[in-house]
C-alpha positions as CSV (number, residue, x, y, z in Angstrom):
1,X,-4.4,16.0,-17.8
2,X,-6.9,14.0,-14.9
3,X,-8.2,16.0,-11.8
4,X,-7.9,15.0,-8.3
5,X,-11.2,14.9,-6.9
6,X,-10.9,13.9,-3.5
7,X,-8.1,12.0,-0.9
8,X,-8.2,11.1,2.5
9,X,-6.0,8.7,4.8
10,X,-5.2,7.7,8.5
11,X,-2.0,6.0,9.8
12,X,-1.9,5.1,14.1
13,X,-0.1,2.8,16.1
14,X,-2.1,-0.3,17.2
15,X,-2.7,1.4,20.9
16,X,-1.9,4.8,20.3
17,X,1.1,4.6,22.3
18,X,3.8,2.4,21.3
19,X,5.5,3.7,17.9
20,X,3.8,3.4,14.3
21,X,6.1,1.8,11.8
22,X,3.5,2.5,9.0
23,X,4.2,5.3,6.9
24,X,2.2,7.0,4.3
25,X,2.4,9.4,1.7
26,X,-1.1,11.1,0.9
27,X,-0.9,11.8,-2.2
28,X,1.6,13.9,-4.2
29,X,1.1,15.6,-7.9
30,X,4.3,14.3,-9.8
31,X,4.0,15.9,-13.8
32,X,0.1,15.6,-14.9
33,X,-0.2,12.5,-12.2
34,X,-0.5,12.1,-8.7
35,X,1.2,9.4,-6.9
36,X,0.4,7.9,-3.4
37,X,1.8,5.1,-1.0
38,X,1.7,2.9,2.3
39,X,4.9,1.9,3.5
40,X,4.9,-0.7,6.7
41,X,8.3,-1.0,8.8
42,X,8.8,-4.6,9.6
43,X,8.2,-5.5,13.5
44,X,10.5,-8.2,15.6
45,X,13.5,-6.1,14.0
46,X,15.1,-2.6,15.2
47,X,15.0,-0.5,12.8
48,X,11.1,-0.6,11.2
49,X,10.2,3.2,10.7
50,X,13.8,4.5,9.8
51,X,13.4,1.6,6.9
52,X,9.8,2.6,6.4
53,X,10.4,6.4,6.6
54,X,13.2,6.1,4.2
55,X,11.0,4.3,1.5
56,X,8.6,7.0,1.4
57,X,11.2,9.7,1.2
58,X,12.6,8.6,-1.5
59,X,8.9,8.7,-3.0
60,X,8.6,12.1,-2.2
61,X,11.8,12.8,-4.1
62,X,10.5,11.6,-7.1
63,X,9.5,14.7,-10.0
64,X,8.6,12.6,-13.1
65,X,6.3,10.1,-14.8
66,X,6.7,6.2,-13.5
67,X,7.3,4.0,-16.3
68,X,8.1,0.2,-15.8
69,X,11.8,0.7,-15.7
70,X,11.3,3.7,-13.2
71,X,9.7,1.6,-11.0
72,X,12.5,-1.6,-11.5
73,X,15.2,1.2,-10.6
74,X,13.1,3.0,-7.7
75,X,13.2,-0.9,-5.8
76,X,16.7,-1.5,-6.6
77,X,18.1,2.1,-5.5
78,X,16.0,1.5,-2.6
79,X,17.4,-1.1,-1.3
80,X,21.2,-0.1,-2.2
81,X,19.9,3.0,-0.4
82,X,19.7,0.8,2.9
83,X,23.3,-1.1,2.2
84,X,24.7,1.9,1.9
85,X,23.5,3.5,5.3
86,X,24.0,0.1,7.2
87,X,27.5,0.8,6.6
88,X,27.3,3.4,9.2
89,X,24.4,2.5,11.3
90,X,24.0,-0.8,12.0
91,X,20.3,-0.4,12.6
92,X,19.5,-0.4,8.6
93,X,21.4,-3.9,8.4
94,X,18.4,-5.5,10.0
95,X,15.6,-2.6,9.0
96,X,13.0,-3.7,6.6
97,X,9.8,-2.2,5.4
98,X,6.9,-3.7,2.9
99,X,5.9,-0.8,0.6
100,X,3.1,-0.2,-2.2
101,X,2.7,2.3,-4.0
102,X,1.2,4.0,-7.2
103,X,1.1,6.6,-10.0
104,X,-1.7,7.3,-12.0
105,X,-2.3,9.7,-15.1
106,X,-3.9,10.0,-18.2
107,X,-1.9,6.7,-19.5
108,X,-3.2,4.7,-16.6
109,X,-2.1,3.2,-13.4
110,X,1.3,2.2,-12.6
111,X,1.5,0.0,-9.4
112,X,4.5,-1.3,-7.3
113,X,4.2,-3.5,-4.9
114,X,6.8,-5.4,-2.4
115,X,5.6,-7.5,1.1
116,X,0.8,-7.1,2.2
117,X,0.1,-3.6,2.2
118,X,-3.2,-3.8,-0.3
119,X,-3.8,-1.9,-3.2
120,X,-7.5,-1.8,-4.2
121,X,-9.7,0.2,-6.9
122,X,-13.1,0.6,-6.7
123,X,-15.6,-0.9,-9.7
124,X,-19.3,-0.7,-9.3
125,X,-19.6,-1.5,-5.6
126,X,-16.7,-3.4,-4.7
127,X,-12.8,-3.0,-4.5
128,X,-11.1,-5.3,-6.4
129,X,-7.2,-6.4,-4.9
130,X,-4.9,-5.9,-7.5
131,X,-1.6,-6.5,-5.7
132,X,-1.0,-9.8,-4.7
133,X,-0.2,-10.4,-0.7
134,X,4.1,-11.8,-0.4
135,X,3.4,-13.9,3.1
136,X,3.1,-17.5,3.8
137,X,-0.5,-17.6,3.6
138,X,-0.6,-16.3,-0.3
139,X,1.7,-19.3,-0.9
140,X,-0.4,-21.8,0.1
141,X,-3.6,-19.9,-1.6
142,X,-1.7,-20.2,-5.0
143,X,-1.0,-24.1,-4.0
144,X,-4.6,-24.2,-3.7
145,X,-4.1,-26.0,-0.3
146,X,-6.3,-23.5,1.3
147,X,-8.7,-20.7,0.4
148,X,-8.6,-17.2,1.8
149,X,-11.3,-17.7,4.3
150,X,-9.8,-20.7,5.6
151,X,-6.8,-19.3,6.6
152,X,-8.1,-16.2,8.2
153,X,-7.9,-16.5,11.8
154,X,-5.0,-19.1,11.3
155,X,-1.4,-18.4,12.5
156,X,1.1,-16.8,9.8
157,X,-1.3,-14.5,8.0
158,X,1.2,-11.9,8.9
159,X,4.4,-14.0,8.3
160,X,6.0,-12.2,5.0
161,X,8.4,-13.9,2.7
162,X,9.6,-10.6,1.0
163,X,10.7,-6.9,2.5
164,X,12.9,-4.3,1.2
165,X,16.0,-4.8,3.0
166,X,19.7,-4.6,3.0
167,X,19.9,-8.0,3.6
168,X,17.1,-9.9,1.8
169,X,16.7,-10.9,-2.1
170,X,14.6,-8.2,-3.4
171,X,11.2,-9.2,-5.1
172,X,8.4,-7.2,-5.7
173,X,5.1,-6.7,-8.5
174,X,5.2,-4.2,-11.1
175,X,1.2,-3.8,-12.5
176,X,0.0,-1.7,-15.5
177,X,-3.3,-1.2,-16.1
178,X,-3.7,0.8,-18.9
179,X,-6.1,3.8,-18.8
180,X,-8.9,2.0,-21.4
181,X,-9.0,-1.0,-18.9
182,X,-9.5,0.9,-15.9
183,X,-13.2,0.6,-14.2
184,X,-14.2,4.1,-14.3
185,X,-17.5,5.4,-13.2
186,X,-18.7,8.7,-14.6
187,X,-15.1,9.3,-15.8
188,X,-13.7,8.8,-12.6
189,X,-11.7,6.2,-10.4
190,X,-11.3,5.5,-6.7
191,X,-7.8,4.2,-5.7
192,X,-7.2,2.8,-1.3
193,X,-3.7,1.2,-0.3
194,X,-4.3,-0.4,3.2
195,X,-1.6,-1.6,5.5
196,X,-2.1,-5.3,6.7
197,X,-3.6,-3.7,10.0
198,X,-6.3,-2.2,8.1
199,X,-7.5,-4.3,5.0
200,X,-7.8,-7.3,8.0
201,X,-10.6,-5.3,9.2
202,X,-11.9,-4.3,5.7
203,X,-11.9,-8.5,4.7
204,X,-13.8,-8.8,7.3
205,X,-16.5,-7.4,5.8
206,X,-16.1,-5.8,2.7
207,X,-18.2,-3.4,2.0
208,X,-20.1,0.3,2.6
209,X,-22.6,2.0,1.5
210,X,-22.2,3.0,-2.2
211,X,-22.0,6.6,-1.2
212,X,-19.2,5.6,1.4
213,X,-17.7,3.9,-1.4
214,X,-17.5,6.7,-3.4
215,X,-16.6,9.1,-1.4
216,X,-12.6,9.1,-0.2
217,X,-13.1,10.9,3.3
218,X,-15.8,9.0,4.3
219,X,-14.6,6.1,3.2
220,X,-11.7,6.9,6.0
221,X,-14.1,7.9,8.5
222,X,-15.8,4.4,8.4
223,X,-13.2,2.2,8.0
224,X,-11.1,3.8,10.7
225,X,-14.2,3.8,13.0
226,X,-14.5,0.2,12.0
227,X,-11.0,-0.6,13.1
228,X,-11.0,1.3,16.4
229,X,-14.3,-0.4,17.4
230,X,-13.1,-3.9,17.0
231,X,-9.5,-3.1,18.7
232,X,-6.5,-2.9,16.1
233,X,-4.3,-5.6,16.0
234,X,-1.5,-3.9,14.2
235,X,-0.7,-0.1,13.3
236,X,-3.2,0.8,10.6
237,X,-3.0,2.8,7.7
238,X,-5.0,4.3,4.6
239,X,-4.1,6.4,1.5
240,X,-7.6,6.6,-0.9
241,X,-7.5,8.9,-3.6
242,X,-10.5,10.0,-6.5
243,X,-9.5,11.6,-10.0
244,X,-11.3,12.3,-12.9
245,X,-10.7,11.6,-16.5
246,X,-13.4,14.2,-17.7
247,X,-12.0,16.9,-19.6
């Protein structure tokens, strides 16, 4: 069994006034492991918050450890639920959300991902991005036409190529990392999930002190301060978790 050493999270609207369409699962114990998640309701369509809230509420109903087929089933069932709800409420037909979640236990890390939130794990004094953005910019990067730095300040960075919706084809990633391949430090692992409104400011200067990087509460406070100082351009959310594999 792994042990929870610390966790922290935040989720805020971009101006503190408008509706925050992000929804988070700070952490949930599932069997002998833990689950965390960030869902970002797609802006420009009615029902973004309804979709992101539904995604997280469905994860809250999970009580058993996740394997690959469970992740596949979850995404398809979530899309099916949106379709079902849209029959009686048209808001759910156009509603869409991104979703990035993970389940960590003694066997390793299981990640489900759709959209442009990002999951990172700490390796030494860096955060390593595990998920791949499903955006127009990422397509250009994959084709070798631009680097992420070249595209950073250009339009289209937040134009999604995939999201969970009743009317969109479902595309998602499932990533499995066994425990022996995780970058444990002193037997512990730090995991971070950020919405695009948060990782935009993290990537601007992807570093804090070693003590801050290793402490979920300090990391969350420092990132939130950076975002608020710079001025958020979107809703911004973070969930981070530190677990120990020491017996």
